[in-house]
N, C-alpha and C positions, 0 to 999 in steps of 0.2 A: 504494500500500500504506500503510495507516495505521500509526501508531507501535505500535499494539497487535498488529499482525500481524507475524509473523516469516517470513523466507524459509525454505523447507524446507531441512533439512540435506542436504548433498550425500551421495549414496550412494557408498560406496567402490567403486572399480572391482574387478570380480571377474574371475577368469580367463576366464570365459565371456562377458564383456561384449560382445566383438566379434561373437559368434555368438548372442547372446541371442534375436533374433527367430527364427532357424532352430531353436534349441533349444525355444522356446515352441511353434512350429508342430509339431515332432516330438512333444512331450509331449501336445499336443491330439489328434494322430492316435492316439497310444497310448490316451489317455482314451476316444476313440471306439471303439477295439478292445475295451477293457474293457467298455464299455456293450454292445457287440455280443455279447460272451460272456454277459453278464447276460441278454440277450434270448434267446440260444441255450438257456440253462438254463431260462428261463421257458417256452420253446416245446418243451421236452423233446427237444432235438436229440440225435443220436447221440453217445455219450461220446467216441469217438475224434475226432469233428469238434470238439468243445469243447476237448479236450486239444491238438489241433493249433493252434487259435487261441491258447490259453494259451502254447504254446511260441513262437509268433510274437511275442506280447507280451513274453515274457521276453527274446527275442533283441533286440527293439527297445529295451527298457530297458537291456540290457547294452551296446548300442551308445551310448546316451546316457551311461551311466556311464563307459565308456571315453573318450568325448570330454571329459567333465568332468575325469576324471583327467589326461588330456593337457593340458587347459587349466590345471589347477591346478599341474601340474609346471612348465609353461613360464612361467606368470605369477606364481603365488604362491610357489612354491619357489625357482625360479631368480632371482626378483626380490627375494628376502629377503636380508638381511645377517646375517652372523655367527651368533649363537645362535638368532636367529629362523629362519634357514634350517634349522638342525638340527631345531627344533620343527616346522616346516612339512613337512620330510621325514618325520619320525616320524608326523605326521598322515596324510600320503599313504600311507605303508606300512600303517598301521592300516586305512585305507579299503580298500586292496587286499586285505588279509587278510579283512576282513568280506565283501567281494564274492566272494572265492574260497570262503568257508565256506558260502555260500548253497546251499540245496538239501537 
């Protein structure tokens, strides 16, 4: 490495770091499901069939969100100290509230 090059800054560990590969795989499957719904609409498929697939996508996203909330609580909230823990807990609860208001 030349003196003009710098080493990349290290990325901070996230709550999902240990499960990142699985999370990425799950999100890619969801992405494929969304593309499938796009194709269903383009092919003029029956409304209920499209809605069924949308429901499956929402359930898959909910599962991802719950996993991220769990990881955040265990890693980011419980690993924080003092006032930072209070801030992280507030963030967590705001995220839960946003997820519950969906729909």
